[in-house]
C-alpha positions as CSV (number, residue, x, y, z in Angstrom):
1,M,8.4,58.1,36.1
2,A,8.4,54.9,37.5
3,D,10.3,51.9,35.8
4,S,6.6,50.1,36.0
5,D,5.4,52.4,33.9
6,P,4.8,51.0,30.5
7,F,4.8,54.3,28.7
8,R,8.0,56.2,30.1
9,Q,10.6,57.3,27.9
10,A,13.1,55.5,26.5
11,R,16.8,56.4,27.0
12,F,18.6,56.2,24.3
13,S,17.1,57.0,20.4
14,V,16.8,56.2,16.7
15,G,20.6,56.9,15.2
16,Q,22.5,56.9,19.0
17,V,25.7,54.6,18.7
18,V,24.7,51.2,21.9
19,K,27.1,48.4,23.6
20,H,25.1,45.7,24.5
21,R,26.2,45.1,28.2
22,I,26.7,41.3,28.4
23,H,27.5,40.2,25.0
24,P,30.3,41.4,22.7
25,F,27.9,43.4,20.2
26,R,27.5,47.1,19.2
27,G,25.3,48.8,16.5
28,V,23.1,51.9,15.8
29,I,19.2,52.4,16.9
30,F,16.6,52.2,13.9
31,D,13.8,52.0,15.5
32,V,12.4,52.1,19.7
33,D,9.4,50.2,20.3
34,P,8.0,51.4,24.0
35,V,7.3,48.2,25.1
36,F,8.1,44.7,23.7
37,A,7.2,43.8,20.3
38,N,7.8,40.1,19.7
39,S,7.2,36.7,19.2
40,E,6.6,35.4,22.9
41,E,8.8,32.6,20.8
42,W,11.4,35.3,20.4
43,W,11.3,35.5,24.5
44,Q,11.1,32.2,26.3
45,A,14.2,31.4,23.6
46,I,16.5,33.6,26.1
47,P,17.3,32.5,29.3
48,A,14.9,32.9,32.0
49,E,18.0,33.8,34.1
50,M,18.3,36.5,31.3
51,R,15.2,37.0,30.3
52,P,14.3,41.3,30.8
53,S,10.9,42.9,31.9
54,K,9.0,42.7,28.3
55,D,7.7,46.4,30.3
56,Q,9.8,48.5,28.8
57,P,11.3,50.1,24.9
58,F,13.1,47.3,22.8
59,Y,15.4,48.4,20.5
60,H,15.6,47.7,17.0
61,L,19.7,47.6,16.3
62,L,21.9,47.4,13.4
63,A,24.4,45.6,15.4
64,E,27.5,44.4,14.6
65,N,29.8,42.3,16.5
66,Q,33.8,41.0,15.3
67,E,32.7,38.3,13.0
68,S,28.8,39.7,11.8
69,E,27.0,42.5,11.2
70,Y,23.0,41.7,11.6
71,I,19.9,43.2,12.6
72,A,19.7,42.7,16.8
73,Y,16.2,42.8,19.0
74,V,17.5,44.7,22.3
75,S,15.7,45.8,25.5
76,E,16.6,48.9,27.6
77,Q,18.6,47.4,30.5
78,N,20.7,45.7,28.2
79,L,22.3,48.7,26.6
80,L,24.6,50.9,27.9
81,P,26.2,54.3,25.4
82,D,28.8,53.7,23.0
83,T,30.9,56.4,23.5
84,S,34.6,54.9,21.7
85,G,34.2,57.0,18.5
86,E,35.0,53.3,16.5
87,P,32.8,53.1,13.3
88,L,30.6,51.1,12.6
89,R,30.4,48.8,9.2
90,H,27.0,47.2,9.0
91,P,25.5,47.2,5.2
92,Q,22.9,49.1,6.0
93,L,24.5,51.2,7.6
94,G,24.1,54.1,5.1
95,E,20.6,53.0,3.3
96,M,18.9,54.4,6.8
97,F,21.7,57.2,7.9
98,E,23.9,59.5,6.9
99,K,26.7,61.0,10.1
100,S,26.5,64.3,11.1
101,S,29.3,66.8,11.7
102,N,29.7,66.1,15.0
103,G,30.0,62.0,14.3
104,A,26.1,61.2,15.2
105,Y,23.8,59.1,12.8
106,R,20.0,60.7,11.5
107,H,17.9,59.3,9.4
108,R,18.5,59.9,6.1
109,A,15.7,61.3,3.7
110,R,13.7,59.0,2.1
111,A,12.0,59.5,-1.7
112,T,8.3,59.2,-2.0
113,H,6.9,58.2,-5.4
């Protein structure tokens, strides 16, 4: 599939631990948008020389750096797999995921009422 195909398969998946290619943060993916789905204002706030293309998957992360934990929205081109094996400390991690025996994160079953 060509890189310009807006419906190409996402490279990363929900529950995968990733790190940013440039900025010092990492996190676990909790949702994937097949193409950019945030506000135009958000996109324009990114410096033009670093602004990613909108026609690629974008990932919602439970992210953290040395100082804090937060939600991040990151283009596929700016992510790499995190193979450090270091534990994540994000406070929402336990609400959304459980850790399997192989160390991977998987979505928690949600109670339905």
